VEXDOLO-777563 format. One record per atom (N, C-alpha, C, O): residue in three letters; x, y, z. Coordinates in steps of 0.02 Angstrom, whole numbers, plus 50000, padded with zeros to 5 digits. Each point is the difference from the previous one (the first is absolute). Last residue first. Layout:
# VEXDOLO-777563
ALAXYZ
...
END
This chain:
# VEXDOLO-777563
UNK483835047550289
UNK499835001350070
UNK499745007150009
UNK499835002050055
UNK500944991349734
UNK499374996650015
UNK499785001450072
UNK499415000750015
UNK502675007449911
UNK499465003749967
UNK499334997050019
UNK499515003650014
UNK502424985850060
UNK499905006250037
UNK499435004049970
UNK499635003350036
UNK501094977049859
UNK499624998450062
UNK499865006350039
UNK499485000650032
UNK501885000449775
UNK499294999349983
UNK499584998650062
UNK499435002250005
UNK502885012050009
UNK499774993149994
UNK499254999749986
UNK499625004150026
UNK502005016349899
UNK499554998450055
UNK499744992949991
UNK499734998549946
UNK502635013749974
UNK499414996549975
UNK499574998250060
UNK500244996950048
UNK501535024449934
UNK499854993550026
UNK499394997149967
UNK499535003649984
UNK502385014549917
UNK499354999350031
UNK499904992850022
UNK500274995349971
UNK501865011849945
UNK499695006550012
UNK499334999450036
UNK499845004250042
UNK501624977749880
UNK500465004350037
UNK499665006650020
UNK500275003850040
UNK498674970449913
UNK500055006949977
UNK500475004050045
UNK499984999550061
UNK499474977349981
UNK500335000549935
UNK500105007149977
UNK500455001349959
UNK498444988350246
UNK500685002650006
UNK500355001049934
UNK500605001649999
UNK497454981949987
UNK500085004650056
UNK500745001950007
UNK500454995949996
UNK498314989349841
UNK500415005849980
UNK500115004950059
UNK500175005849989
UNK498534973650029
UNK500584998049961
UNK500465005849981
UNK500594999049984
UNK497214998550148
UNK500615003050027
UNK500624998549958
UNK500555001450023
UNK496944991549984
UNK500175005749959
UNK500625003650021
UNK500065006149991
UNK498894973050094
UNK499885006250038
UNK500145006349959
UNK499895005650023
UNK500444972549886
UNK499315000150024
UNK499835006550037
UNK499435002349999
UNK502814993949929
UNK499555001149943
UNK499285000550023
UNK499635004349976
UNK502034990150182
UNK500055007049981
UNK499525001649943
UNK499695005349999
UNK500454972250066
UNK499745004050056
UNK499995007449982
UNK499505003450010
UNK501514981449840
UNK499274999549999
UNK499685004150055
UNK499475003049989
UNK502894995850007
UNK499755003549940
UNK499244999949999
UNK499685005249989
UNK501404982150178
UNK500075007250012
UNK499715004149943
UNK499645004950011
UNK500484972149960
UNK499505001550052
UNK500005007450015
UNK499485003150007
UNK502204989149855
UNK499365000049963
UNK499425001650048
UNK499535003549982
UNK502644993450104
UNK499945006649969
UNK499365000649959
UNK499735005449992
UNK500224978150218
UNK500425000749940
UNK499915006949971
UNK499565003750021
UNK499444990550185
UNK500314993549989
UNK500475000149940
UNK500454995849995
UNK498835024950182
UNK499894997149933
UNK500384993549992
UNK500574999350022
UNK498305017050182
UNK500584995749985
UNK499854996449935
UNK499514996449994
UNK499515028750072
UNK499884992850003
UNK500664996349990
UNK500485002849975
UNK499455021850137
UNK500044996649935
UNK499844992750009
UNK500194996950050
UNK499555018550131
UNK500215004849949
UNK500024996949930
UNK499895003549951
UNK499614986050272
UNK499445002149958
UNK500195004849943
UNK499575002049960
UNK501774979250043
UNK499355002750020
UNK500075004050065
UNK500434998350041
UNK501765000649806
UNK499594995550041
UNK499315003150013
UNK499935006149999
UNK502065004149894
UNK499864994049962
UNK499574994950037
UNK499974994249981
UNK500775027350108
UNK499775001649932
UNK499824993949959
UNK499635000549951
UNK501364998250270
UNK499295001750002
UNK499725001349931
UNK499414998649986
UNK502664984650044
UNK499885007250006
UNK499255001349997
UNK499634996449967
UNK501354981850004
UNK500065002150069
UNK499905007450011
UNK499995002350057
UNK499784985149736
UNK500714999850018
UNK500115002150073
UNK500565000550023
UNK497424997649810
UNK500114995050053
UNK500734999350021
UNK500244994550013
UNK499575020849785
UNK499454995550019
UNK500234994850052
UNK500464996149988
UNK500845021249888
UNK499845001150071
UNK499464995250026
UNK499855000050059
UNK500884998649714
UNK500635000550038
UNK499855000850075
UNK500364997150041
UNK497895003449798
UNK500204993250018
UNK500655000050040
UNK500114995550041
UNK499085024949874
UNK499564997650053
UNK500184992950022
UNK499944998350059
UNK501225011349759
UNK500185003350063
UNK499564997750058
UNK500244999450056
UNK499274992349727
UNK500674997750021
UNK500195003050067
UNK500254996550044
UNK497775010949850
UNK499924993350029
UNK500674997450026
UNK500024996950053
UNK500055023549832
UNK499625000750063
UNK499934993350035
UNK500134999450060
UNK500825001249725
UNK500465002850049
UNK499675000650069
UNK500314998750051
UNK498364994549768
UNK500494994750015
UNK500495002450053
UNK500194996250045
UNK498195019149869
UNK499734995150048
UNK500484994450018
UNK499994997550056
UNK500605019349774
UNK500075002050070
UNK499714994850049
UNK500314998850051
UNK499725002449697
UNK500354994750037
UNK500085001650074
UNK500284995950037
UNK498645019449811
UNK499654993649992
UNK500344994450041
UNK499664995450023
UNK501315026249969
UNK499365000550034
UNK499644993349998
UNK499694998050049
UNK502315004649832
UNK500134999450072
UNK499365000550041
UNK499944997050053
UNK500055006749710
UNK500014992950018
UNK500114999150075
UNK499744995350029
UNK500335026849881
UNK499344997149992
UNK499974992750024
UNK499544998050035
UNK502545013449964
UNK499565003050049
UNK499314996749998
UNK499714998450051
UNK501854995249786
UNK500204997650066
UNK499555002750055
UNK499824996350046
UNK499955011449732
UNK499714993450008
UNK500174997150069
UNK499604996550030
UNK501405023849910
UNK499285000950011
UNK499664993350012
UNK499574999450044
UNK502705000049899
UNK499925003250065
UNK499265000750018
UNK499804998550056
UNK500804993749730
UNK500104994850051
UNK499915002950069
UNK499744996650045
UNK500125018449771
UNK499454995150001
UNK500084994950056
UNK499524998550036
UNK501995020149892
UNK499615000650061
UNK499464994750006
UNK499684999450053
UNK501805002349757
UNK500444999950058
UNK499625000450066
UNK500264997950052
UNK498645004149736
UNK500204993150014
UNK500444999650063
UNK499974995150037
UNK499395026249882
UNK499424996550027
UNK500204992950020
UNK499804997650053
UNK501795015249835
UNK499915002650068
UNK499424996350034
UNK500044998350059
UNK500384997149714
UNK500544997350042
UNK499935002150072
UNK500124996150046
UNK498355012949792
UNK499914992850011
UNK500524997050047
UNK499844996150044
UNK499575027249864
UNK500224998550068
UNK499944992650017
UNK499964998150059
UNK499375010649726
UNK500665003050012
UNK500294998350069
UNK500614999750008
UNK497744984949836
UNK499935004950053
UNK500695002650020
UNK500454996150014
UNK499184986049831
UNK500005006749970
UNK499945005650052
UNK500125005849984
UNK499764970850071
UNK500685001949984
UNK500045007149972
UNK500505003450007
UNK497594987750167
UNK500135000749929
UNK500715002549988
UNK500235004850031
UNK498564980750174
UNK500405006149987
UNK500205000249927
UNK500374995649976
UNK498384986050108
UNK499625006050016
UNK500385006549985
UNK499695005249988
UNK501184971649983
UNK499385000749961
UNK499625006550012
UNK499585001949959
UNK502604992350145
UNK500024997049933
UNK499395001849958
UNK500055001549941
UNK500225005450289
UNK500535003149960
UNK500004997549929
UNK500185003749954
UNK498304986550199
UNK499845007149990
UNK500525003449956
UNK499825003749954
UNK500544973950108
UNK499445000549953
UNK499815007349987
UNK499835001849943
UNK501894993950218
UNK500204997949932
UNK499435000949949
UNK500115002849946
UNK499465001350283
UNK500435005249973
UNK500214998349928
UNK500025004349957
UNK498774979550162
UNK499585005749984
UNK500405005749969
UNK499795003149951
UNK501404978050128
UNK499604998449941
UNK499555005849979
UNK499955001549940
UNK501375000850258
UNK500424999449940
UNK499604998649937
UNK500135003049948
UNK498734997950263
UNK500315006449985
UNK500394999749935
UNK499925004349957
UNK499124975850129
UNK499485004749977
UNK500325006649978
UNK499825002749948
UNK501624980950146
UNK499724997849935
UNK499495005049974
UNK500015001849941
UNK500955002350274
UNK500505000149947
UNK499714998449932
UNK500105003749952
UNK498524994650242
UNK500165006949985
UNK500495000449941
UNK499905003949954
UNK499594975050134
UNK499435002749963
UNK500135007249978
UNK499845001949944
UNK501734988350199
UNK500034996849933
UNK499445002649956
UNK500115001649942
UNK499925005550282
UNK500565002949963
UNK500064997049931
UNK500155003749952
UNK498204987750195
UNK499865007049984
UNK500545003149958
UNK499875003749953
UNK500454974450129
UNK499485000249949
UNK499845007149978
UNK499925001449941
UNK501564995550240
UNK500314998049936
UNK499495000349944
UNK500155002549945
UNK499045001550271
UNK500485005349982
UNK500314998549932
UNK500045004549957
UNK498524979450143
UNK499645005749970
UNK500475005749979
UNK499865003449952
UNK501224977950151
UNK499654998149938
UNK499605005949972
UNK500105001649941
UNK501085000150273
UNK500435000249940
UNK499604998849936
UNK500125003549950
UNK499194996650293
UNK499805005449955
UNK500415000349936
UNK499905004549959
UNK501314983750236
UNK499275001050000
UNK499835005949954
UNK500345005150001
UNK501904985550059
UNK499725000349932
UNK499245000349998
UNK499694998449950
UNK501784999450246
UNK500325005449962
UNK499695000849931
UNK500165004849964
UNK499184977850187
UNK499785006550026
UNK500295005849962
UNK499725005549999
UNK500904971449965
UNK499395002049965
UNK499765006950022
UNK499675003549962
UNK502164985450146
UNK500195003349937
UNK499385002649963
UNK500035005249968
UNK499464991650285
UNK500474996549957
UNK500165004049938
UNK499845006049995
UNK498745000050201
UNK499694997849938
UNK500464996049954
UNK499784997349949
UNK500795011750278
UNK499274999250003
UNK499714996749937
UNK499514996350005
UNK502865008550018
UNK499804995950057
UNK499264998549999
UNK499794994450016
UNK501125020349821
UNK500244993249989
UNK499774995350056
UNK499804994449988
UNK499725028950028
UNK499614996849946
UNK500214992849991
UNK499574995649991
UNK501665017250165
UNK499304999250022
UNK499594996349947
UNK499624995550017
UNK502625010349932
UNK499984994850051
UNK499284998550020
UNK499804994250007
UNK500585023749843
UNK500164993649969
UNK499934994250050
UNK499704994949985
UNK500055027150096
UNK499444998149957
UNK500114993149969
UNK499564995850000
UNK502185014050123
UNK499484997550045
UNK499384997949961
UNK499664995250018
UNK502075014849860
UNK500234993650027
UNK499474997050045
UNK499864994049996
UNK499765027749914
UNK499954994749950
UNK500204993250028
UNK499674995049985
UNK499405022550194
UNK500475000449945
UNK499944994149953
UNK499614995350013
UNK498415005050130
UNK500455005650008
UNK500465000849940
UNK499775001549945
UNK497694987050136
UNK500554999849952
UNK500435006350008
UNK499755005649996
UNK498444991650152
UNK500214993149990
UNK500614999649955
UNK500464996150013
UNK498085021950095
UNK500725000649991
UNK500304993049990
UNK500554998550022
UNK496855015949952
UNK500424994650024
UNK500745001549989
UNK500195004649963
UNK497515006849990
UNK500515002950045
UNK500444994650030
UNK500185000350059
UNK498084997449767
UNK499864997650067
UNK500495002650052
UNK499994997850058
UNK500185009749715
UNK499284999350010
UNK499844998050071
UNK499555002850031
UNK502724998749887
UNK499705006450019
UNK499264999350017
UNK499755003450045
UNK501644979149864
UNK499985000450073
UNK499675006450025
UNK499765000350056
UNK500744994749711
UNK499344998050024
UNK499945000250076
UNK499455000150026
UNK502645004149860
UNK499535005549990
UNK499324998350032
UNK499695004350032
UNK501964979149968
UNK500235005550043
UNK499525005949995
UNK499855003250050
UNK499774978849807
UNK499814998450069
UNK500245005350049
UNK499665001550049
UNK500955000549722
UNK499275000850009
UNK499794998650072
UNK499585003650027
UNK502694992649914
UNK499835007149996
UNK499265001250014
UNK499825004450039
UNK500994973449946
UNK500245003350061
UNK499805007350001
UNK499785002650052
UNK499744985249753
UNK499594997550056
UNK500205003550065
UNK499575002250038
UNK501725002049772
UNK499355003349994
UNK499554997950058
UNK499645004250028
UNK502404985249950
UNK500105006750028
UNK499365004149994
UNK499875004450041
UNK500164973849866
UNK500074999650073
UNK500095006950032
UNK499765001150055
UNK500164997249703
UNK499364999650035
UNK500074999350076
UNK499605003050036
UNK502154997849781
UNK499885005750044
UNK499364999550042
UNK499905004050045
UNK500904979149793
UNK500585001850041
UNK499845005450051
UNK500305000150054
UNK498054993049788
UNK500154994450045
UNK500575001850047
UNK499994998250059
UNK499485017349773
UNK499484999850051
UNK500134994350050
UNK499925001050060
UNK501485001049752
UNK500115005650045
UNK499504999850057
UNK500185001350058
UNK499564983349769
UNK500584998350040
UNK500165005450051
UNK500194998650057
UNK498065005749791
UNK499824994550044
UNK500594998050046
UNK499904998950059
UNK500435017749773
UNK499565002450053
UNK499844994550050
UNK499995001250060
UNK501284993449747
UNK500385004450044
UNK499585002150060
UNK500244999950057
UNK498704987949774
UNK500474995850036
UNK500405004050051
UNK500094998050057
UNK498485013849799
UNK499624996050048
UNK500454995550042
UNK499924999450061
UNK500985013149760
UNK499845004450056
UNK499634996150054
UNK500115001150060
UNK500304987749740
UNK500635001050037
UNK499885004450061
UNK500274998650054
UNK497944998449801
UNK500154993650033
UNK500645000550042
UNK500044997450056
UNK499375020749808
UNK499564999750059
UNK500114993550038
UNK499974999950062
UNK501185003049735
UNK500265004650050
UNK499584999950064
UNK500275000450056
UNK498994986749760
UNK500634997450027
UNK500285004550054
UNK500224997550052
UNK497845009549835
UNK499854994050040
UNK500644997350032
UNK500014998050058
UNK500195019949790
UNK499675002250063
UNK499874994150046
UNK500115000550060
UNK500734995049725
UNK500525003250041
UNK499705002250068
UNK500324999250052
UNK498224992349786
UNK500434994650025
UNK500545002950046
UNK500154997050051
UNK498445017449829
UNK499664997250059
UNK500434994550031
UNK500014999250061
UNK501155021149802
UNK499634993849989
UNK499694997450065
UNK500285001050054
UNK501155019349884
UNK499315000550025
UNK499604993649992
UNK499395000250003
UNK502995001449937
UNK499935004650056
UNK499294999950030
UNK499935000050061
UNK501054978049819
UNK499895006949979
UNK499795004250060
UNK499754997450050
UNK501784981249998
UNK499345001649973
UNK499965007249978
UNK500425004250019
UNK501414982850093
UNK500045000949927
UNK499345001849969
UNK499945000149939
UNK501554995850305
UNK499425003849975
UNK500085001349925
UNK500395004349980
UNK500494975350203
UNK500215005449954
UNK499385003349972
UNK499504996749986
UNK501134987950247
UNK499545001649945
UNK500265005949960
UNK500225005150028
UNK501034985850158
UNK499664994049973
UNK499585001549939
UNK499924995749956
UNK501235021750165
UNK500494995449973
UNK499674994149964
UNK500224997849948
UNK498475018250166
UNK500305003149941
UNK500514995449967
UNK500085000149939
UNK498954993250265
UNK499514999749946
UNK500285002949935
UNK499894997349946
UNK501405004350251
UNK499964993049977
UNK499524999349942
UNK500134996349953
UNK500045024850149
UNK500634998349967
UNK499984993049972
UNK500224998749944
UNK497995008350190
UNK499985003249934
UNK500634998549960
UNK499974998949940
UNK499924993950284
UNK499554996049958
UNK499975002949929
UNK500014996349951
UNK501235015750211
UNK500314993649986
UNK499584995849953
UNK500264997049953
UNK498875023850122
UNK500605001149959
UNK500314993349979
UNK500174999149942
UNK498005000850209
UNK499795002049933
UNK500605000749953
UNK499984997849943
UNK500444997850285
UNK499704994249967
UNK499815001849928
UNK500134996149954
UNK500695021550182
UNK500534995149985
UNK499724994149961
UNK500294997949949
UNK498195018450128
UNK500445002949949
UNK500544995049979
UNK500144999349940
UNK498414994950238
UNK499655000049936
UNK500445002649944
UNK500004997249945
UNK500795004050276
UNK500024993149975
UNK499674999649932
UNK500244996549955
UNK499665024250153
UNK500694998549983
UNK500064992949970
UNK500334999049950
UNK497585008150135
UNK500175003649938
UNK500714998449977
UNK500124999249940
UNK499164992050267
UNK499634996949945
UNK500185003349933
UNK500104996649950
UNK500735012850248
UNK500354993849985
UNK499684996549940
UNK500344997449956
UNK498585021550125
UNK500645001949970
UNK500404993949980
UNK500284999749945
UNK497714997050171
UNK499865002349932
UNK500655002149965
UNK500084998849940
UNK499954994750290
UNK499914994349954
UNK499885002149929
UNK500194996549953
UNK499995021350204
UNK500634996149993
UNK499914993949955
UNK500414999049955
UNK497705015050108
UNK500435002849947
UNK500624995749988
UNK500214999049943
UNK497794999650218
UNK500134995049948
UNK500475002349945
UNK500054996849948
UNK498925022750186
UNK499924993050021
UNK500134995449940
UNK499765001249944
UNK500225023850071
UNK500564996049976
UNK499974992750022
UNK500494996349994
UNK498005021750070
UNK499934999249928
UNK500544995649970
UNK499964997949943
UNK500025008850288
UNK499504994849987
UNK499904998749926
UNK499794994649980
UNK501565023050111
UNK500364993749993
UNK499524994249985
UNK500204994949974
UNK499005027150075
UNK500234999249931
UNK500384993449989
UNK500004997349945
UNK498235002350252
UNK500495005049979
UNK500224998749929
UNK499774995249968
UNK498514992350153
UNK500694997750007
UNK500535005249984
UNK500604998750005
UNK496965005749998
UNK500084994350046
UNK500734998350013
UNK500194998750057
UNK499195018849791
UNK499725001750066
UNK500134994450050
UNK500145001450059
UNK500444995549715
UNK500465004750032
UNK499765001750070
UNK500405000750046
UNK498194985949824
UNK500614996350016
UNK500495004550037
UNK500304998050050
UNK497725011749867
UNK499854995550056
UNK500634996350023
UNK500134999250059
UNK499995014749749
UNK499925004050060
UNK499894995650061
UNK500275001350054
UNK499814988449735
UNK500655002750018
UNK499965003850067
UNK500424999150044
UNK497584993549863
UNK500384994350024
UNK500695002350023
UNK500234997950053
UNK498385017649844
UNK499774998750068
UNK500374994150030
UNK500124999850061
UNK500225005649713
UNK500345004950043
UNK499804999050073
UNK500415001250045
UNK498574986649772
UNK500584997050032
UNK500385004850045
UNK500364997850045
UNK496975004649912
UNK500625001749965
UNK500594996950037
UNK500015000150061
UNK497774996650012
UNK499825002549935
UNK500625001849959
UNK499955001049939
UNK499854978850252
UNK500095007249995
UNK499845002349929
UNK500024996049954
UNK499154982150206
UNK500285002349937
UNK500045007649999
UNK499515003450016
UNK499614979850150
UNK500635003350015
UNK500325002849936
UNK500605001550000
UNK497344985950007
UNK499905005050051
UNK500635003750018
UNK499985004950038
UNK500374971449862
UNK499405004149989
UNK499905004850058
UNK500094998250058
UNK502404994649921
UNK499374996449997
UNK499435004749986
UNK500095006149998
UNK502724993749943
UNK499435003350033
UNK499374995949991
UNK499894997049947
UNK502304998449953
UNK499794996250059
UNK499415003150036
UNK499724996950045
UNK501315013349763
UNK499784993449979
UNK499714996150059
UNK499524996249992
UNK501455024850046
UNK499355000749968
UNK499744993349977
UNK499394998850001
UNK502755002050091
UNK499515001750052
UNK499315000649970
UNK499514997750030
UNK502324999549826
UNK499814993750032
UNK499475001250053
UNK499544996150008
UNK501375022849889
UNK499604996249951
UNK499764993450031
UNK499424998149991
UNK502065015550135
UNK499335003049996
UNK499554996249952
UNK499404999350013
UNK502894993150002
UNK499604998950060
UNK499305003249996
UNK499524996650016
UNK502535000549832
UNK499315000249978
UNK499524998950059
UNK499454997549990
UNK503025014650036
UNK499734993649979
UNK499285000849977
UNK499735005550001
UNK502295013549989
UNK499424997750038
UNK499764993349973
UNK500014998849939
END
């Protein structure tokens, strides 16, 4: 299944927020059937395949160019490894972002019941004709910033916790260290979620779909404009919870 239900919650406007994502699933199935949950799946599969190849090739080149001679738990080693991960992630994102754009727009058609974007080839042609090459990279900057911030925060926090907070005399110290990075990843992903939200909103912004045009959504001049708009309305974390919906501040005031 694609992330269509999650995107649907991101695109929901005030007054249309559900109390649980399960309602989003039910609504999608009711409108489009079970096949509706697979919107945008093909570009995501291609994106995953390309990402795997790019990551593998870049990692091989990095391993050849850089030798690892640092101590196992040194901060210098963590910084170097995170820098390498950042390079891999950025190159992978640049290579796969056009497919992310296609996938998100195919999903976003559900909001206005449009059929503008069909298969991948027609998506490519449509985007290129209307927006040029730049159309394949809308929303790239906040997406990359969010992923880079996630990498550095997650790796550094895990390192400091494992080095200074976990006592060597503790019998389960090795087990605790093995889970630290995983737990930090969950915590940091919450903090970097707004970058992902802004990136997805910019993908559909002013592209001809109802989800990215007034009255359903303002037209944003840049991703910073989008960020400020969401921040002012208290919507920076909308759609972030898999279990409960965040009620917009404006809805409470009304």
